[in-house]
C-alpha positions, -999 to +999 in steps of 0.1 A: +047-405-108+048-382-078+013-375-066+022-339-060+026-334-098+000-359-110-031-342-096-024-307-111-016-324-144-049-342-145-068-310-136-051-292-165-059-319-190-095-319-178-099-282-182-083-283-216-105-311-228-138-294-216-127-261-231-119-278-264-153-294-267-171-261-257-152-242-284-158-269-310-194-273-301-215-263-331-241-246-308-213-225-294-202-216-329-236-205-339-241-184-307-208-166-312-216-160-348-250-146-339-234-122-314-210-111-341-237-105-366-258-086-342-229-064-333-222-057-369-259-050-376-261-025-347-229-008-357-241-006-393-275+009-383-257+034-360-233+044-388-260+047-415-285+065-392-259+088-377-247+097-412-282+102-425-289+127-397-257+146-405-265+146-442-301+158-438-295+183-409-289+212-433-325+209-446-338+217-411-313+242-398-318+280-399-292+307-399-294+333-370-305+368-380-286+398-367-303+428-351-303+457-376-314+492-384-340+488-411-347+516-436-384+514-429-389+498-395-358+513-379-343+493-350-352+456-352-341+427-329-322+397-341-335+361-340-318+329-331-309+303-357-313+265-353-287+238-355-294+201-353-278+184-323-267+152-341-258+131-310-291+140-292-311+134-323-295+100-328-302+090-292-339+097-298-340+077-331-317+048-324-344+026-308-365+026-340-334+026-362-346+050-388-347+088-395-376+107-381-377+145-385-401+148-356-374+134-333-347+159-344-332+179-314-321+215-321-298+239-305-304+276-308-276+297-323-275+334-313-268+361-338-236+380-338-252+415-336-277+421-308-302+449-301-279+465-275-251+467-301-271+491-323-272+529-320-304+545-305-334+542-327-372+537-323-386+502-324-419+496-343-419+458-345-401+426-337-383+403-361-404+393-392-397+356-386-409+357-350-446+347-346-447+366-313-469+398-311-467+423-283-499+436-266-493+472-254-517+492-233-510+529-228-526+541-196-533+578-187-570+572-179-597+545-182-595+530-147-630+517-150-620+493-178-587+480-164-601+453-141-619+438-171-588+440-193-566+424-165-592+396-160-592+388-197-554+387-199-554+364-169-580+341-185-560+340-217-527+334-198-512+364-216-489+390-202-490+425-217-469+457-215-486+486-198-471+520-205-481+542-176-483+580-175-464+591-144-491+615-132-517+586-134-493+562-117-487+587-089-525+589-083-531+551-086-502+533-069-524+504-059-534+497-095-498+500-106-489+473-080-518+451-091-507+452-127-472+443-117-484+415-094-503+400-123-470+395-140-473+423-166-445+445-178-446+482-170-431+509-191-427+547-191-454+568-209-440+602-198-453+621-168-479+645-182-485+632-218-469+661-237-459+664-273-422+655-271-414+674-303-422+706-285-402+700-253-367+712-245-340+688-236-344+695-199-382+691-200-379+657-218-355+645-191-378+656-163-408+638-179-389+605-181-370+607-148-401+616-127-421+588-142-394+562-137-390+573-101-428+569-094-430+535-110-398+523-093-411+535-060-443+515-065-430+482-078-392+482-072-385+479-109-371+507-131-388+507-166-366+497-195-391+508-222-405+542-231-436+548-253-438+585-264-473+599-260-492+599-293-461+585-309-446+620-310-409+623-306-377+635-322-342+620-325-331+636-293-360+620-274-347+585-284-312+595-274-323+607-240-343+575-234-313+555-244-291+573-219-316+563-193-313+526-204-347+526-221-357+515-256-382+538-274-413+517-284-439+526-311-463+503-328-471+486-361-508+479-355-530+506-341-565+497-328-575+534-327-596+523-298-596+558-283-623+567-307-645+540-290-656+522-322-678+491-319-658+461-307-661+443-340-643+472-357-613+468-334-613+430-338-614+433-376-588+460-377-563+440-356-568+406-373-565+421-408-533+441-400-515+417-376-482+402-387-451+384-373-435+407-348-464+431-345-467+456-317-504+462-311-513+495-295-543+496-272-558+518-244-581+510-215-614+518-233-648+502-233-642+489-269-609+473-259-623+457-228-652+442-249-630+430-278-597+418-261-608+383-254-619+376-290-587+393-303-564+371-282-584+339-290-582+346-328-545+356-327-537+322-311-557+304-337-538+322-364-505+309-349-494+341-331-480+342-296-492+373-278-471+387-250-450+416-237-427+439-257-396+424-239-407+389-250-411+401-285-376+416-285-360+385-271-339+366-297-351+332-285-367+313-314-403+303-305-405+276-332 
């Protein structure tokens, strides 16, 4: 036989023979079978776990709530819903191979109707499912207590909304800047603290415009919130504020701290009346300065999240 054909033939026969014995080797058979079974097992676990997440997701999901005009509470913000992210949840559970509700991953689902979609109306509270509560401090006097209040808020890592009277802000620009620098929100509390039910349209506009101008000149930010002095307003007041891109903010929990009660009275009053979405009204008084730390501590223990009005009105679900 020609050597040129003989050598390739022998190589081919050798490779075929070795391959045959490898394939027919019982150890090889067992190895291949093991791989096959592991693949089937992994696929089965994935399919069953993945399907279980899908089947159980509805038990943990929440529908979004639209912003609305409530018959009692007037304008109320919406609140995001929750939807289970099946793929992300599976990725977190697949290593253990079993369903664990603590490893569920959620996506927030926004409502269809938002606060800005609603007609002008006063706001007294946030959404009832939202554990956030807003700390509001109306300032037209009380400079001597502001440093203590600001120190307490800083200690507690809480930002509040300070509604400033324009006349006071004009006289105290450095304090306005300090409040803003500390990360707190600043709103409009009129210029001269009048009764808005007794003002003309032109007078109301002047009160709001002058205060906005003073605050914006001090901190470079135009207020988006207005708190009428003494909670006194009429429908036209809310409409004018809306035209100036401001929401009208009232309250649902009043400390009545301007009467200077003992600190324990304010603490008891707040903790007994607080609720999800509460707007808590305060002033820079001696009583508030002495009670604020305890109030914030207890609110957190009760599961509430104290913060600003804008944080309260945000649709983002906290938990």
